[in-house]
VMD Tcl script that draws the C-alpha trace (Angstrom):
set ca {
  {16.12 -16.96 -3.18}
  {15.95 -18.49 0.26}
  {12.24 -18.85 1.07}
  {12.91 -19.91 4.67}
  {14.87 -16.73 5.35}
  {12.20 -14.63 3.64}
  {9.47 -16.22 5.79}
  {11.59 -15.60 8.89}
  {12.04 -11.94 7.89}
  {8.29 -11.55 7.38}
  {7.60 -13.15 10.76}
  {10.11 -10.87 12.49}
  {8.74 -7.75 10.80}
  {5.15 -8.78 11.56}
  {6.15 -9.12 15.21}
  {7.80 -5.67 15.13}
  {4.56 -4.38 13.60}
  {2.76 -5.33 16.80}
  {5.06 -3.14 18.91}
  {3.54 -0.51 21.20}
  {5.97 2.06 19.76}
  {4.68 3.80 16.62}
  {8.24 4.12 15.28}
  {8.69 0.35 15.36}
  {5.36 -0.16 13.60}
  {6.21 2.44 10.93}
  {9.60 0.82 10.28}
  {7.99 -2.61 10.17}
  {5.35 -1.48 7.66}
  {7.88 0.20 5.40}
  {10.20 -2.82 5.47}
  {7.44 -5.41 5.26}
  {6.20 -3.76 2.06}
  {9.23 -5.33 0.36}
  {7.62 -8.72 0.98}
  {4.06 -7.81 -0.12}
  {4.00 -10.56 -2.72}
  {4.20 -13.16 0.08}
  {0.87 -14.34 1.45}
  {2.24 -14.23 5.02}
  {2.87 -10.49 4.72}
  {-0.56 -9.43 3.45}
  {-2.51 -9.41 6.72}
  {0.19 -7.69 8.81}
  {0.57 -5.06 6.06}
  {-3.16 -4.43 5.92}
  {-3.22 -4.00 9.70}
  {-0.33 -1.53 9.53}
  {-1.94 0.53 6.76}
  {-4.98 0.77 9.03}
  {-2.93 1.26 12.23}
  {-5.32 2.46 14.95}
  {-2.61 4.12 17.03}
  {-0.77 6.46 14.68}
  {-1.45 7.63 11.14}
  {2.28 8.02 10.46}
  {2.33 4.21 10.42}
  {-0.48 4.32 7.85}
  {1.35 6.77 5.62}
  {4.77 5.09 5.87}
  {3.37 1.63 5.15}
  {1.22 2.86 2.26}
  {4.22 4.68 0.76}
  {6.31 1.53 0.94}
  {3.58 -0.48 -0.76}
  {3.03 2.12 -3.47}
  {6.75 2.46 -4.19}
  {6.76 -1.18 -5.26}
  {4.79 -0.05 -8.32}
  {3.24 -3.48 -8.69}
  {-0.02 -5.31 -8.24}
  {0.96 -6.77 -4.86}
  {1.48 -3.35 -3.30}
  {-1.54 -1.76 -4.95}
  {-3.76 -4.66 -3.89}
  {-3.04 -4.13 -0.19}
  {-3.50 -0.36 -0.47}
  {-6.78 -0.84 -2.34}
  {-8.07 -3.36 0.23}
  {-7.19 -0.92 3.01}
  {-8.94 1.96 1.23}
  {-12.13 -0.06 0.91}
  {-12.49 -0.28 4.70}
  {-10.57 2.80 5.87}
  {-12.22 5.55 7.87}
  {-11.90 9.09 6.52}
  {-8.80 9.86 8.60}
  {-6.89 6.81 7.37}
  {-8.19 7.45 3.86}
  {-6.71 10.95 3.97}
  {-3.28 9.65 4.98}
  {-3.39 6.95 2.32}
  {-4.30 9.68 -0.17}
  {-1.27 11.70 0.96}
  {0.96 8.68 0.31}
  {-0.62 8.22 -3.12}
  {0.12 11.87 -3.97}
  {3.73 11.59 -2.83}
  {4.46 8.39 -4.72}
  {2.25 8.43 -7.81}
  {1.99 12.02 -8.97}
  {5.50 12.55 -10.32}
  {6.14 10.27 -13.31}
  {3.47 9.80 -15.96}
  {4.63 6.27 -16.78}
  {4.23 5.20 -13.13}
  {0.82 6.84 -12.95}
  {-0.33 5.19 -16.18}
  {0.73 1.76 -14.92}
  {-1.00 2.29 -11.56}
  {-4.18 3.37 -13.34}
  {-4.02 0.29 -15.58}
  {-3.58 -2.04 -12.59}
  {-6.39 -0.37 -10.65}
  {-8.72 -0.66 -13.62}
  {-7.86 -4.35 -13.84}
  {-8.34 -4.88 -10.08}
  {-11.68 -3.04 -10.14}
  {-13.09 -6.03 -12.02}
  {-11.88 -8.53 -9.40}
  {-14.40 -10.90 -7.86}
  {-13.27 -9.86 -4.36}
  {-15.68 -7.02 -3.59}
  {-13.34 -5.33 -1.13}
  {-10.50 -5.27 -3.65}
  {-12.77 -4.08 -6.46}
  {-14.20 -1.26 -4.34}
  {-10.78 -0.14 -3.09}
  {-9.32 -0.31 -6.59}
  {-12.11 1.98 -7.84}
  {-11.38 4.43 -5.02}
  {-7.66 4.32 -5.74}
  {-8.31 4.78 -9.46}
  {-10.35 7.91 -8.72}
  {-7.50 9.34 -6.63}
  {-4.96 8.61 -9.32}
  {-7.13 10.00 -12.11}
  {-7.02 13.44 -10.44}
  {-3.25 13.77 -10.95}
  {-1.44 15.66 -13.65}
  {2.05 14.18 -13.42}
  {5.04 16.47 -13.16}
  {7.34 14.51 -15.48}
  {6.48 12.98 -18.83}
  {8.65 11.13 -21.36}
  {10.44 13.38 -23.83}
}
mol new
graphics top color blue
foreach p $ca { graphics top sphere $p radius 0.5 }
foreach p [lrange $ca 0 end-1] q [lrange $ca 1 end] { graphics top cylinder $p $q radius 0.2 }
display resetview
């Protein structure tokens, strides 16, 4: 893995995320989600989930983060939820429904991670993880193991 190239990709996507065009920001958020484990990507991703200009950017970035199905993605979504207004919260919720309500195994893992994160010493993360857990707990997944 070439860490210099990964840092350059994050920097380029973060710059694209500051574009005036909502389509650029949505593409940047979706693509940047692939680098969520990198510290340099966390702040730009959080800003894109809470995009003040267009909630499509919010939804697209949140979907990308949730599709990772890991702690890094869930952490950013939870931190965003903790400070999101009701409009952004609704669009994040829509992304959660789209990504997490299909497979029971994915839902179970997300619930487990949220429960773990809800005990974090970072109050924002703990609060957001509790909110995300509550959203997830409402789902009855479509597909279960045979």
